[in-house]
mmCIF entry with sequence, helices, sheets and N, C-alpha, C, O atoms, coordinates in Angstrom:
data_MODEL
# 
_entry.id   MODEL 
# 
_entity.id                         1 
_entity.type                       polymer 
_entity.pdbx_number_of_molecules   1 
# 
_entity_poly.entity_id                      1 
_entity_poly.type                           'polypeptide(L)' 
_entity_poly.nstd_linkage                   no 
_entity_poly.nstd_monomer                   no 
_entity_poly.pdbx_seq_one_letter_code       MKVKLFEYTRRWEKEDFEKEINDFMATVEVLDVKFSGTPSSESFNSVAIVLVLYR 
_entity_poly.pdbx_seq_one_letter_code_can   MKVKLFEYTRRWEKEDFEKEINDFMATVEVLDVKFSGTPSSESFNSVAIVLVLYR 
_entity_poly.pdbx_strand_id                 A 
# 
loop_
_entity_poly_seq.entity_id 
_entity_poly_seq.num 
_entity_poly_seq.mon_id 
_entity_poly_seq.hetero 
1 1  MET n 
1 2  LYS n 
1 3  VAL n 
1 4  LYS n 
1 5  LEU n 
1 6  PHE n 
1 7  GLU n 
1 8  TYR n 
1 9  THR n 
1 10 ARG n 
1 11 ARG n 
1 12 TRP n 
1 13 GLU n 
1 14 LYS n 
1 15 GLU n 
1 16 ASP n 
1 17 PHE n 
1 18 GLU n 
1 19 LYS n 
1 20 GLU n 
1 21 ILE n 
1 22 ASN n 
1 23 ASP n 
1 24 PHE n 
1 25 MET n 
1 26 ALA n 
1 27 THR n 
1 28 VAL n 
1 29 GLU n 
1 30 VAL n 
1 31 LEU n 
1 32 ASP n 
1 33 VAL n 
1 34 LYS n 
1 35 PHE n 
1 36 SER n 
1 37 GLY n 
1 38 THR n 
1 39 PRO n 
1 40 SER n 
1 41 SER n 
1 42 GLU n 
1 43 SER n 
1 44 PHE n 
1 45 ASN n 
1 46 SER n 
1 47 VAL n 
1 48 ALA n 
1 49 ILE n 
1 50 VAL n 
1 51 LEU n 
1 52 VAL n 
1 53 LEU n 
1 54 TYR n 
1 55 ARG n 
# 
_struct_asym.id          A 
_struct_asym.entity_id   1 
# 
_struct_conf.conf_type_id            HELX_P 
_struct_conf.id                      HELX_P1 
_struct_conf.pdbx_PDB_helix_id       AA1 
_struct_conf.beg_label_comp_id       LYS 
_struct_conf.beg_label_asym_id       A 
_struct_conf.beg_label_seq_id        14 
_struct_conf.pdbx_beg_PDB_ins_code   ? 
_struct_conf.end_label_comp_id       MET 
_struct_conf.end_label_asym_id       A 
_struct_conf.end_label_seq_id        25 
_struct_conf.pdbx_end_PDB_ins_code   ? 
_struct_conf.beg_auth_comp_id        LYS 
_struct_conf.beg_auth_asym_id        A 
_struct_conf.beg_auth_seq_id         14 
_struct_conf.end_auth_comp_id        MET 
_struct_conf.end_auth_asym_id        A 
_struct_conf.end_auth_seq_id         25 
_struct_conf.pdbx_PDB_helix_class    1 
_struct_conf.details                 ? 
_struct_conf.pdbx_PDB_helix_length   12 
# 
_struct_conf_type.id          HELX_P 
_struct_conf_type.criteria    ? 
_struct_conf_type.reference   ? 
# 
_struct_sheet.id               AA1 
_struct_sheet.type             ? 
_struct_sheet.number_strands   3 
_struct_sheet.details          ? 
# 
loop_
_struct_sheet_order.sheet_id 
_struct_sheet_order.range_id_1 
_struct_sheet_order.range_id_2 
_struct_sheet_order.offset 
_struct_sheet_order.sense 
AA1 1 2 ? anti-parallel 
AA1 2 3 ? anti-parallel 
# 
loop_
_struct_sheet_range.sheet_id 
_struct_sheet_range.id 
_struct_sheet_range.beg_label_comp_id 
_struct_sheet_range.beg_label_asym_id 
_struct_sheet_range.beg_label_seq_id 
_struct_sheet_range.pdbx_beg_PDB_ins_code 
_struct_sheet_range.end_label_comp_id 
_struct_sheet_range.end_label_asym_id 
_struct_sheet_range.end_label_seq_id 
_struct_sheet_range.pdbx_end_PDB_ins_code 
_struct_sheet_range.beg_auth_comp_id 
_struct_sheet_range.beg_auth_asym_id 
_struct_sheet_range.beg_auth_seq_id 
_struct_sheet_range.end_auth_comp_id 
_struct_sheet_range.end_auth_asym_id 
_struct_sheet_range.end_auth_seq_id 
AA1 1 LYS A 2  ? TYR A 8  ? LYS A 2  TYR A 8  
AA1 2 SER A 46 ? TYR A 54 ? SER A 46 TYR A 54 
AA1 3 VAL A 30 ? PRO A 39 ? VAL A 30 PRO A 39 
# 
loop_
_atom_site.group_PDB 
_atom_site.id 
_atom_site.type_symbol 
_atom_site.label_atom_id 
_atom_site.label_alt_id 
_atom_site.label_comp_id 
_atom_site.label_asym_id 
_atom_site.label_entity_id 
_atom_site.label_seq_id 
_atom_site.pdbx_PDB_ins_code 
_atom_site.Cartn_x 
_atom_site.Cartn_y 
_atom_site.Cartn_z 
_atom_site.occupancy 
_atom_site.B_iso_or_equiv 
_atom_site.pdbx_formal_charge 
_atom_site.auth_seq_id 
_atom_site.auth_comp_id 
_atom_site.auth_asym_id 
_atom_site.auth_atom_id 
_atom_site.pdbx_PDB_model_num 
ATOM 1   N N  . MET A 1 1  ? -8.944  95.117  27.295 1.00 0.00 ? 1  MET A N  1 
ATOM 2   C CA . MET A 1 1  ? -7.790  95.963  27.422 1.00 0.00 ? 1  MET A CA 1 
ATOM 3   C C  . MET A 1 1  ? -6.929  95.877  26.167 1.00 0.00 ? 1  MET A C  1 
ATOM 4   O O  . MET A 1 1  ? -6.865  94.844  25.500 1.00 0.00 ? 1  MET A O  1 
ATOM 5   N N  . LYS A 1 2  ? -6.269  96.992  25.868 1.00 0.00 ? 2  LYS A N  1 
ATOM 6   C CA . LYS A 1 2  ? -5.369  97.034  24.731 1.00 0.00 ? 2  LYS A CA 1 
ATOM 7   C C  . LYS A 1 2  ? -4.057  97.655  25.176 1.00 0.00 ? 2  LYS A C  1 
ATOM 8   O O  . LYS A 1 2  ? -3.976  98.289  26.227 1.00 0.00 ? 2  LYS A O  1 
ATOM 9   N N  . VAL A 1 3  ? -3.037  97.461  24.362 1.00 0.00 ? 3  VAL A N  1 
ATOM 10  C CA . VAL A 1 3  ? -1.706  97.969  24.650 1.00 0.00 ? 3  VAL A CA 1 
ATOM 11  C C  . VAL A 1 3  ? -1.204  98.782  23.459 1.00 0.00 ? 3  VAL A C  1 
ATOM 12  O O  . VAL A 1 3  ? -1.379  98.387  22.307 1.00 0.00 ? 3  VAL A O  1 
ATOM 13  N N  . LYS A 1 4  ? -0.581  99.921  23.750 1.00 0.00 ? 4  LYS A N  1 
ATOM 14  C CA . LYS A 1 4  ? 0.047   100.733 22.697 1.00 0.00 ? 4  LYS A CA 1 
ATOM 15  C C  . LYS A 1 4  ? 1.466   101.017 23.153 1.00 0.00 ? 4  LYS A C  1 
ATOM 16  O O  . LYS A 1 4  ? 1.680   101.465 24.280 1.00 0.00 ? 4  LYS A O  1 
ATOM 17  N N  . LEU A 1 5  ? 2.440   100.759 22.286 1.00 0.00 ? 5  LEU A N  1 
ATOM 18  C CA . LEU A 1 5  ? 3.847   101.026 22.589 1.00 0.00 ? 5  LEU A CA 1 
ATOM 19  C C  . LEU A 1 5  ? 4.362   102.213 21.797 1.00 0.00 ? 5  LEU A C  1 
ATOM 20  O O  . LEU A 1 5  ? 4.081   102.356 20.607 1.00 0.00 ? 5  LEU A O  1 
ATOM 21  N N  . PHE A 1 6  ? 5.126   103.067 22.482 1.00 0.00 ? 6  PHE A N  1 
ATOM 22  C CA . PHE A 1 6  ? 5.775   104.183 21.864 1.00 0.00 ? 6  PHE A CA 1 
ATOM 23  C C  . PHE A 1 6  ? 7.286   104.013 22.100 1.00 0.00 ? 6  PHE A C  1 
ATOM 24  O O  . PHE A 1 6  ? 7.693   103.676 23.212 1.00 0.00 ? 6  PHE A O  1 
ATOM 25  N N  . GLU A 1 7  ? 8.103   104.236 21.094 1.00 0.00 ? 7  GLU A N  1 
ATOM 26  C CA . GLU A 1 7  ? 9.550   104.101 21.252 1.00 0.00 ? 7  GLU A CA 1 
ATOM 27  C C  . GLU A 1 7  ? 10.236  105.409 20.899 1.00 0.00 ? 7  GLU A C  1 
ATOM 28  O O  . GLU A 1 7  ? 10.014  105.980 19.831 1.00 0.00 ? 7  GLU A O  1 
ATOM 29  N N  . TYR A 1 8  ? 11.081  105.874 21.825 1.00 0.00 ? 8  TYR A N  1 
ATOM 30  C CA . TYR A 1 8  ? 11.806  107.124 21.618 1.00 0.00 ? 8  TYR A CA 1 
ATOM 31  C C  . TYR A 1 8  ? 13.282  106.838 21.387 1.00 0.00 ? 8  TYR A C  1 
ATOM 32  O O  . TYR A 1 8  ? 13.936  106.183 22.198 1.00 0.00 ? 8  TYR A O  1 
ATOM 33  N N  . THR A 1 9  ? 13.790  107.335 20.281 1.00 0.00 ? 9  THR A N  1 
ATOM 34  C CA . THR A 1 9  ? 15.236  107.271 20.028 1.00 0.00 ? 9  THR A CA 1 
ATOM 35  C C  . THR A 1 9  ? 15.658  108.685 19.599 1.00 0.00 ? 9  THR A C  1 
ATOM 36  O O  . THR A 1 9  ? 14.837  109.602 19.570 1.00 0.00 ? 9  THR A O  1 
ATOM 37  N N  . ARG A 1 10 ? 16.902  108.844 19.278 1.00 0.00 ? 10 ARG A N  1 
ATOM 38  C CA . ARG A 1 10 ? 17.411  110.187 18.943 1.00 0.00 ? 10 ARG A CA 1 
ATOM 39  C C  . ARG A 1 10 ? 16.802  110.760 17.692 1.00 0.00 ? 10 ARG A C  1 
ATOM 40  O O  . ARG A 1 10 ? 16.902  111.964 17.459 1.00 0.00 ? 10 ARG A O  1 
ATOM 41  N N  . ARG A 1 11 ? 16.178  109.946 16.885 1.00 0.00 ? 11 ARG A N  1 
ATOM 42  C CA . ARG A 1 11 ? 15.585  110.489 15.638 1.00 0.00 ? 11 ARG A CA 1 
ATOM 43  C C  . ARG A 1 11 ? 14.359  111.347 15.950 1.00 0.00 ? 11 ARG A C  1 
ATOM 44  O O  . ARG A 1 11 ? 13.923  112.110 15.088 1.00 0.00 ? 11 ARG A O  1 
ATOM 45  N N  . TRP A 1 12 ? 13.798  111.251 17.132 1.00 0.00 ? 12 TRP A N  1 
ATOM 46  C CA . TRP A 1 12 ? 12.628  112.034 17.555 1.00 0.00 ? 12 TRP A CA 1 
ATOM 47  C C  . TRP A 1 12 ? 13.069  113.309 18.253 1.00 0.00 ? 12 TRP A C  1 
ATOM 48  O O  . TRP A 1 12 ? 14.116  113.334 18.900 1.00 0.00 ? 12 TRP A O  1 
ATOM 49  N N  . GLU A 1 13 ? 12.305  114.334 18.131 1.00 0.00 ? 13 GLU A N  1 
ATOM 50  C CA . GLU A 1 13 ? 12.414  115.478 19.043 1.00 0.00 ? 13 GLU A CA 1 
ATOM 51  C C  . GLU A 1 13 ? 11.613  115.106 20.294 1.00 0.00 ? 13 GLU A C  1 
ATOM 52  O O  . GLU A 1 13 ? 10.516  114.559 20.182 1.00 0.00 ? 13 GLU A O  1 
ATOM 53  N N  . LYS A 1 14 ? 12.138  115.389 21.458 1.00 0.00 ? 14 LYS A N  1 
ATOM 54  C CA . LYS A 1 14 ? 11.475  114.968 22.699 1.00 0.00 ? 14 LYS A CA 1 
ATOM 55  C C  . LYS A 1 14 ? 10.058  115.514 22.745 1.00 0.00 ? 14 LYS A C  1 
ATOM 56  O O  . LYS A 1 14 ? 9.146   114.799 23.160 1.00 0.00 ? 14 LYS A O  1 
ATOM 57  N N  . GLU A 1 15 ? 9.845   116.737 22.339 1.00 0.00 ? 15 GLU A N  1 
ATOM 58  C CA . GLU A 1 15 ? 8.537   117.362 22.421 1.00 0.00 ? 15 GLU A CA 1 
ATOM 59  C C  . GLU A 1 15 ? 7.537   116.638 21.478 1.00 0.00 ? 15 GLU A C  1 
ATOM 60  O O  . GLU A 1 15 ? 6.363   116.497 21.823 1.00 0.00 ? 15 GLU A O  1 
ATOM 61  N N  . ASP A 1 16 ? 7.988   116.192 20.324 1.00 0.00 ? 16 ASP A N  1 
ATOM 62  C CA . ASP A 1 16 ? 7.133   115.476 19.385 1.00 0.00 ? 16 ASP A CA 1 
ATOM 63  C C  . ASP A 1 16 ? 6.742   114.110 19.956 1.00 0.00 ? 16 ASP A C  1 
ATOM 64  O O  . ASP A 1 16 ? 5.608   113.663 19.789 1.00 0.00 ? 16 ASP A O  1 
ATOM 65  N N  . PHE A 1 17 ? 7.673   113.461 20.621 1.00 0.00 ? 17 PHE A N  1 
ATOM 66  C CA . PHE A 1 17 ? 7.430   112.174 21.257 1.00 0.00 ? 17 PHE A CA 1 
ATOM 67  C C  . PHE A 1 17 ? 6.343   112.337 22.365 1.00 0.00 ? 17 PHE A C  1 
ATOM 68  O O  . PHE A 1 17 ? 5.370   111.585 22.421 1.00 0.00 ? 17 PHE A O  1 
ATOM 69  N N  . GLU A 1 18 ? 6.554   113.340 23.228 1.00 0.00 ? 18 GLU A N  1 
ATOM 70  C CA . GLU A 1 18 ? 5.591   113.615 24.287 1.00 0.00 ? 18 GLU A CA 1 
ATOM 71  C C  . GLU A 1 18 ? 4.231   113.950 23.733 1.00 0.00 ? 18 GLU A C  1 
ATOM 72  O O  . GLU A 1 18 ? 3.219   113.487 24.259 1.00 0.00 ? 18 GLU A O  1 
ATOM 73  N N  . LYS A 1 19 ? 4.182   114.754 22.670 1.00 0.00 ? 19 LYS A N  1 
ATOM 74  C CA . LYS A 1 19 ? 2.924   115.156 22.080 1.00 0.00 ? 19 LYS A CA 1 
ATOM 75  C C  . LYS A 1 19 ? 2.183   113.933 21.525 1.00 0.00 ? 19 LYS A C  1 
ATOM 76  O O  . LYS A 1 19 ? 0.970   113.812 21.699 1.00 0.00 ? 19 LYS A O  1 
ATOM 77  N N  . GLU A 1 20 ? 2.911   113.025 20.856 1.00 0.00 ? 20 GLU A N  1 
ATOM 78  C CA . GLU A 1 20 ? 2.249   111.851 20.307 1.00 0.00 ? 20 GLU A CA 1 
ATOM 79  C C  . GLU A 1 20 ? 1.608   110.998 21.405 1.00 0.00 ? 20 GLU A C  1 
ATOM 80  O O  . GLU A 1 20 ? 0.494   110.495 21.252 1.00 0.00 ? 20 GLU A O  1 
ATOM 81  N N  . ILE A 1 21 ? 2.331   110.849 22.505 1.00 0.00 ? 21 ILE A N  1 
ATOM 82  C CA . ILE A 1 21 ? 1.761   110.069 23.622 1.00 0.00 ? 21 ILE A CA 1 
ATOM 83  C C  . ILE A 1 21 ? 0.600   110.785 24.249 1.00 0.00 ? 21 ILE A C  1 
ATOM 84  O O  . ILE A 1 21 ? -0.443  110.177 24.491 1.00 0.00 ? 21 ILE A O  1 
ATOM 85  N N  . ASN A 1 22 ? 0.751   112.057 24.517 1.00 0.00 ? 22 ASN A N  1 
ATOM 86  C CA . ASN A 1 22 ? -0.363  112.839 25.126 1.00 0.00 ? 22 ASN A CA 1 
ATOM 87  C C  . ASN A 1 22 ? -1.600  112.874 24.253 1.00 0.00 ? 22 ASN A C  1 
ATOM 88  O O  . ASN A 1 22 ? -2.720  112.733 24.744 1.00 0.00 ? 22 ASN A O  1 
ATOM 89  N N  . ASP A 1 23 ? -1.397  113.064 22.948 1.00 0.00 ? 23 ASP A N  1 
ATOM 90  C CA . ASP A 1 23 ? -2.536  113.084 22.033 1.00 0.00 ? 23 ASP A CA 1 
ATOM 91  C C  . ASP A 1 23 ? -3.279  111.753 22.021 1.00 0.00 ? 23 ASP A C  1 
ATOM 92  O O  . ASP A 1 23 ? -4.509  111.705 22.013 1.00 0.00 ? 23 ASP A O  1 
ATOM 93  N N  . PHE A 1 24 ? -2.489  110.663 22.021 1.00 0.00 ? 24 PHE A N  1 
ATOM 94  C CA . PHE A 1 24 ? -3.134  109.332 22.069 1.00 0.00 ? 24 PHE A CA 1 
ATOM 95  C C  . PHE A 1 24 ? -3.887  109.114 23.378 1.00 0.00 ? 24 PHE A C  1 
ATOM 96  O O  . PHE A 1 24 ? -5.020  108.633 23.379 1.00 0.00 ? 24 PHE A O  1 
ATOM 97  N N  . MET A 1 25 ? -3.248  109.472 24.487 1.00 0.00 ? 25 MET A N  1 
ATOM 98  C CA . MET A 1 25 ? -3.892  109.243 25.788 1.00 0.00 ? 25 MET A CA 1 
ATOM 99  C C  . MET A 1 25 ? -5.157  110.087 25.980 1.00 0.00 ? 25 MET A C  1 
ATOM 100 O O  . MET A 1 25 ? -6.035  109.721 26.761 1.00 0.00 ? 25 MET A O  1 
ATOM 101 N N  . ALA A 1 26 ? -5.247  111.184 25.287 1.00 0.00 ? 26 ALA A N  1 
ATOM 102 C CA . ALA A 1 26 ? -6.440  112.029 25.359 1.00 0.00 ? 26 ALA A CA 1 
ATOM 103 C C  . ALA A 1 26 ? -7.650  111.419 24.689 1.00 0.00 ? 26 ALA A C  1 
ATOM 104 O O  . ALA A 1 26 ? -8.783  111.840 24.924 1.00 0.00 ? 26 ALA A O  1 
ATOM 105 N N  . THR A 1 27 ? -7.405  110.415 23.846 1.00 0.00 ? 27 THR A N  1 
ATOM 106 C CA . THR A 1 27 ? -8.513  109.816 23.080 1.00 0.00 ? 27 THR A CA 1 
ATOM 107 C C  . THR A 1 27 ? -8.985  108.472 23.627 1.00 0.00 ? 27 THR A C  1 
ATOM 108 O O  . THR A 1 27 ? -9.938  107.897 23.100 1.00 0.00 ? 27 THR A O  1 
ATOM 109 N N  . VAL A 1 28 ? -8.343  107.967 24.664 1.00 0.00 ? 28 VAL A N  1 
ATOM 110 C CA . VAL A 1 28 ? -8.705  106.644 25.213 1.00 0.00 ? 28 VAL A CA 1 
ATOM 111 C C  . VAL A 1 28 ? -8.838  106.713 26.721 1.00 0.00 ? 28 VAL A C  1 
ATOM 112 O O  . VAL A 1 28 ? -8.450  107.701 27.345 1.00 0.00 ? 28 VAL A O  1 
ATOM 113 N N  . GLU A 1 29 ? -9.381  105.672 27.296 1.00 0.00 ? 29 GLU A N  1 
ATOM 114 C CA . GLU A 1 29 ? -9.447  105.538 28.753 1.00 0.00 ? 29 GLU A CA 1 
ATOM 115 C C  . GLU A 1 29 ? -8.192  104.818 29.202 1.00 0.00 ? 29 GLU A C  1 
ATOM 116 O O  . GLU A 1 29 ? -8.064  103.609 29.006 1.00 0.00 ? 29 GLU A O  1 
ATOM 117 N N  . VAL A 1 30 ? -7.253  105.560 29.811 1.00 0.00 ? 30 VAL A N  1 
ATOM 118 C CA . VAL A 1 30 ? -5.957  105.008 30.195 1.00 0.00 ? 30 VAL A CA 1 
ATOM 119 C C  . VAL A 1 30 ? -6.113  104.272 31.520 1.00 0.00 ? 30 VAL A C  1 
ATOM 120 O O  . VAL A 1 30 ? -6.667  104.791 32.490 1.00 0.00 ? 30 VAL A O  1 
ATOM 121 N N  . LEU A 1 31 ? -5.600  103.036 31.523 1.00 0.00 ? 31 LEU A N  1 
ATOM 122 C CA . LEU A 1 31 ? -5.606  102.207 32.761 1.00 0.00 ? 31 LEU A CA 1 
ATOM 123 C C  . LEU A 1 31 ? -4.272  102.283 33.471 1.00 0.00 ? 31 LEU A C  1 
ATOM 124 O O  . LEU A 1 31 ? -4.232  102.293 34.701 1.00 0.00 ? 31 LEU A O  1 
ATOM 125 N N  . ASP A 1 32 ? -3.161  102.337 32.717 1.00 0.00 ? 32 ASP A N  1 
ATOM 126 C CA . ASP A 1 32 ? -1.840  102.350 33.313 1.00 0.00 ? 32 ASP A CA 1 
ATOM 127 C C  . ASP A 1 32 ? -0.823  102.824 32.281 1.00 0.00 ? 32 ASP A C  1 
ATOM 128 O O  . ASP A 1 32 ? -1.057  102.697 31.079 1.00 0.00 ? 32 ASP A O  1 
ATOM 129 N N  . VAL A 1 33 ? 0.287   103.362 32.732 1.00 0.00 ? 33 VAL A N  1 
ATOM 130 C CA . VAL A 1 33 ? 1.382   103.767 31.877 1.00 0.00 ? 33 VAL A CA 1 
ATOM 131 C C  . VAL A 1 33 ? 2.669   103.261 32.484 1.00 0.00 ? 33 VAL A C  1 
ATOM 132 O O  . VAL A 1 33 ? 2.902   103.438 33.679 1.00 0.00 ? 33 VAL A O  1 
ATOM 133 N N  . LYS A 1 34 ? 3.518   102.627 31.672 1.00 0.00 ? 34 LYS A N  1 
ATOM 134 C CA . LYS A 1 34 ? 4.793   102.126 32.124 1.00 0.00 ? 34 LYS A CA 1 
ATOM 135 C C  . LYS A 1 34 ? 5.884   102.737 31.269 1.00 0.00 ? 34 LYS A C  1 
ATOM 136 O O  . LYS A 1 34 ? 5.691   102.947 30.072 1.00 0.00 ? 34 LYS A O  1 
ATOM 137 N N  . PHE A 1 35 ? 7.037   103.028 31.875 1.00 0.00 ? 35 PHE A N  1 
ATOM 138 C CA . PHE A 1 35 ? 8.153   103.623 31.148 1.00 0.00 ? 35 PHE A CA 1 
ATOM 139 C C  . PHE A 1 35 ? 9.407   102.799 31.406 1.00 0.00 ? 35 PHE A C  1 
ATOM 140 O O  . PHE A 1 35 ? 9.660   102.361 32.528 1.00 0.00 ? 35 PHE A O  1 
ATOM 141 N N  . SER A 1 36 ? 10.177  102.600 30.360 1.00 0.00 ? 36 SER A N  1 
ATOM 142 C CA . SER A 1 36 ? 11.417  101.841 30.475 1.00 0.00 ? 36 SER A CA 1 
ATOM 143 C C  . SER A 1 36 ? 12.475  102.521 29.607 1.00 0.00 ? 36 SER A C  1 
ATOM 144 O O  . SER A 1 36 ? 12.180  102.928 28.483 1.00 0.00 ? 36 SER A O  1 
ATOM 145 N N  . GLY A 1 37 ? 13.677  102.644 30.105 1.00 0.00 ? 37 GLY A N  1 
ATOM 146 C CA . GLY A 1 37 ? 14.777  103.179 29.338 1.00 0.00 ? 37 GLY A CA 1 
ATOM 147 C C  . GLY A 1 37 ? 15.953  102.211 29.325 1.00 0.00 ? 37 GLY A C  1 
ATOM 148 O O  . GLY A 1 37 ? 16.304  101.640 30.357 1.00 0.00 ? 37 GLY A O  1 
ATOM 149 N N  . THR A 1 38 ? 16.557  102.028 28.164 1.00 0.00 ? 38 THR A N  1 
ATOM 150 C CA . THR A 1 38 ? 17.682  101.119 28.042 1.00 0.00 ? 38 THR A CA 1 
ATOM 151 C C  . THR A 1 38 ? 18.740  101.729 27.136 1.00 0.00 ? 38 THR A C  1 
ATOM 152 O O  . THR A 1 38 ? 18.419  102.494 26.227 1.00 0.00 ? 38 THR A O  1 
ATOM 153 N N  . PRO A 1 39 ? 19.990  101.396 27.380 1.00 0.00 ? 39 PRO A N  1 
ATOM 154 C CA . PRO A 1 39 ? 21.061  101.850 26.441 1.00 0.00 ? 39 PRO A CA 1 
ATOM 155 C C  . PRO A 1 39 ? 20.882  101.212 25.066 1.00 0.00 ? 39 PRO A C  1 
ATOM 156 O O  . PRO A 1 39 ? 20.357  100.105 24.942 1.00 0.00 ? 39 PRO A O  1 
ATOM 157 N N  . SER A 1 40 ? 21.309  101.903 24.077 1.00 0.00 ? 40 SER A N  1 
ATOM 158 C CA . SER A 1 40 ? 21.236  101.375 22.713 1.00 0.00 ? 40 SER A CA 1 
ATOM 159 C C  . SER A 1 40 ? 22.623  100.872 22.322 1.00 0.00 ? 40 SER A C  1 
ATOM 160 O O  . SER A 1 40 ? 23.611  101.142 23.006 1.00 0.00 ? 40 SER A O  1 
ATOM 161 N N  . SER A 1 41 ? 22.682  100.147 21.226 1.00 0.00 ? 41 SER A N  1 
ATOM 162 C CA . SER A 1 41 ? 23.967  99.656  20.740 1.00 0.00 ? 41 SER A CA 1 
ATOM 163 C C  . SER A 1 41 ? 24.786  100.769 20.116 1.00 0.00 ? 41 SER A C  1 
ATOM 164 O O  . SER A 1 41 ? 25.997  100.628 19.947 1.00 0.00 ? 41 SER A O  1 
ATOM 165 N N  . GLU A 1 42 ? 24.141  101.876 19.772 1.00 0.00 ? 42 GLU A N  1 
ATOM 166 C CA . GLU A 1 42 ? 24.860  103.015 19.211 1.00 0.00 ? 42 GLU A CA 1 
ATOM 167 C C  . GLU A 1 42 ? 25.533  103.815 20.361 1.00 0.00 ? 42 GLU A C  1 
ATOM 168 O O  . GLU A 1 42 ? 25.000  103.901 21.467 1.00 0.00 ? 42 GLU A O  1 
ATOM 169 N N  . SER A 1 43 ? 26.677  104.376 20.072 1.00 0.00 ? 43 SER A N  1 
ATOM 170 C CA . SER A 1 43 ? 27.394  105.139 21.083 1.00 0.00 ? 43 SER A CA 1 
ATOM 171 C C  . SER A 1 43 ? 26.592  106.315 21.629 1.00 0.00 ? 43 SER A C  1 
ATOM 172 O O  . SER A 1 43 ? 25.987  107.066 20.864 1.00 0.00 ? 43 SER A O  1 
ATOM 173 N N  . PHE A 1 44 ? 26.586  106.471 22.916 1.00 0.00 ? 44 PHE A N  1 
ATOM 174 C CA . PHE A 1 44 ? 25.941  107.597 23.590 1.00 0.00 ? 44 PHE A CA 1 
ATOM 175 C C  . PHE A 1 44 ? 24.480  107.742 23.205 1.00 0.00 ? 44 PHE A C  1 
ATOM 176 O O  . PHE A 1 44 ? 23.995  108.862 23.039 1.00 0.00 ? 44 PHE A O  1 
ATOM 177 N N  . ASN A 1 45 ? 23.780  106.649 23.062 1.00 0.00 ? 45 ASN A N  1 
ATOM 178 C CA . ASN A 1 45 ? 22.386  106.679 22.694 1.00 0.00 ? 45 ASN A CA 1 
ATOM 179 C C  . ASN A 1 45 ? 21.595  105.783 23.639 1.00 0.00 ? 45 ASN A C  1 
ATOM 180 O O  . ASN A 1 45 ? 22.143  104.842 24.213 1.00 0.00 ? 45 ASN A O  1 
ATOM 181 N N  . SER A 1 46 ? 20.324  106.072 23.800 1.00 0.00 ? 46 SER A N  1 
ATOM 182 C CA . SER A 1 46 ? 19.457  105.226 24.577 1.00 0.00 ? 46 SER A CA 1 
ATOM 183 C C  . SER A 1 46 ? 18.094  105.160 23.918 1.00 0.00 ? 46 SER A C  1 
ATOM 184 O O  . SER A 1 46 ? 17.771  105.944 23.026 1.00 0.00 ? 46 SER A O  1 
ATOM 185 N N  . VAL A 1 47 ? 17.309  104.210 24.377 1.00 0.00 ? 47 VAL A N  1 
ATOM 186 C CA . VAL A 1 47 ? 15.966  104.010 23.862 1.00 0.00 ? 47 VAL A CA 1 
ATOM 187 C C  . VAL A 1 47 ? 15.007  104.071 25.028 1.00 0.00 ? 47 VAL A C  1 
ATOM 188 O O  . VAL A 1 47 ? 15.232  103.447 26.065 1.00 0.00 ? 47 VAL A O  1 
ATOM 189 N N  . ALA A 1 48 ? 13.937  104.826 24.856 1.00 0.00 ? 48 ALA A N  1 
ATOM 190 C CA . ALA A 1 48 ? 12.885  104.877 25.862 1.00 0.00 ? 48 ALA A CA 1 
ATOM 191 C C  . ALA A 1 48 ? 11.617  104.227 25.284 1.00 0.00 ? 48 ALA A C  1 
ATOM 192 O O  . ALA A 1 48 ? 11.239  104.487 24.141 1.00 0.00 ? 48 ALA A O  1 
ATOM 193 N N  . ILE A 1 49 ? 10.987  103.401 26.075 1.00 0.00 ? 49 ILE A N  1 
ATOM 194 C CA . ILE A 1 49 ? 9.767   102.744 25.672 1.00 0.00 ? 49 ILE A CA 1 
ATOM 195 C C  . ILE A 1 49 ? 8.669   103.159 26.624 1.00 0.00 ? 49 ILE A C  1 
ATOM 196 O O  . ILE A 1 49 ? 8.852   103.094 27.840 1.00 0.00 ? 49 ILE A O  1 
ATOM 197 N N  . VAL A 1 50 ? 7.537   103.581 26.103 1.00 0.00 ? 50 VAL A N  1 
ATOM 198 C CA . VAL A 1 50 ? 6.370   103.907 26.903 1.00 0.00 ? 50 VAL A CA 1 
ATOM 199 C C  . VAL A 1 50 ? 5.267   102.946 26.495 1.00 0.00 ? 50 VAL A C  1 
ATOM 200 O O  . VAL A 1 50 ? 4.928   102.850 25.316 1.00 0.00 ? 50 VAL A O  1 
ATOM 201 N N  . LEU A 1 51 ? 4.709   102.238 27.459 1.00 0.00 ? 51 LEU A N  1 
ATOM 202 C CA . LEU A 1 51 ? 3.626   101.313 27.248 1.00 0.00 ? 51 LEU A CA 1 
ATOM 203 C C  . LEU A 1 51 ? 2.378   101.925 27.880 1.00 0.00 ? 51 LEU A C  1 
ATOM 204 O O  . LEU A 1 51 ? 2.387   102.272 29.061 1.00 0.00 ? 51 LEU A O  1 
ATOM 205 N N  . VAL A 1 52 ? 1.315   102.057 27.106 1.00 0.00 ? 52 VAL A N  1 
ATOM 206 C CA . VAL A 1 52 ? 0.049   102.570 27.582 1.00 0.00 ? 52 VAL A CA 1 
ATOM 207 C C  . VAL A 1 52 ? -0.983  101.448 27.530 1.00 0.00 ? 52 VAL A C  1 
ATOM 208 O O  . VAL A 1 52 ? -1.302  100.926 26.461 1.00 0.00 ? 52 VAL A O  1 
ATOM 209 N N  . LEU A 1 53 ? -1.490  101.092 28.686 1.00 0.00 ? 53 LEU A N  1 
ATOM 210 C CA . LEU A 1 53 ? -2.569  100.097 28.786 1.00 0.00 ? 53 LEU A CA 1 
ATOM 211 C C  . LEU A 1 53 ? -3.879  100.863 28.828 1.00 0.00 ? 53 LEU A C  1 
ATOM 212 O O  . LEU A 1 53 ? -4.089  101.707 29.699 1.00 0.00 ? 53 LEU A O  1 
ATOM 213 N N  . TYR A 1 54 ? -4.749  100.567 27.890 1.00 0.00 ? 54 TYR A N  1 
ATOM 214 C CA . TYR A 1 54 ? -6.002  101.344 27.793 1.00 0.00 ? 54 TYR A CA 1 
ATOM 215 C C  . TYR A 1 54 ? -7.184  100.486 27.458 1.00 0.00 ? 54 TYR A C  1 
ATOM 216 O O  . TYR A 1 54 ? -7.060  99.319  27.084 1.00 0.00 ? 54 TYR A O  1 
ATOM 217 N N  . ARG A 1 55 ? -8.331  101.094 27.602 1.00 0.00 ? 55 ARG A N  1 
ATOM 218 C CA . ARG A 1 55 ? -9.600  100.441 27.237 1.00 0.00 ? 55 ARG A CA 1 
ATOM 219 C C  . ARG A 1 55 ? -10.231 101.199 26.124 1.00 0.00 ? 55 ARG A C  1 
ATOM 220 O O  . ARG A 1 55 ? -11.307 100.828 25.657 1.00 0.00 ? 55 ARG A O  1 
# 
């Protein structure tokens, strides 16, 4: 098993972030996906982390 992490912050366009994850998942055998969101130290900002467990 392998792990791939994707991090979303305001510097990304949401659609580009989703496309990067979807494109990656289309090329591997996905076992599980986890999502976590946390506030950032910057005002009115948050960080989203997507973990893809794959083979």
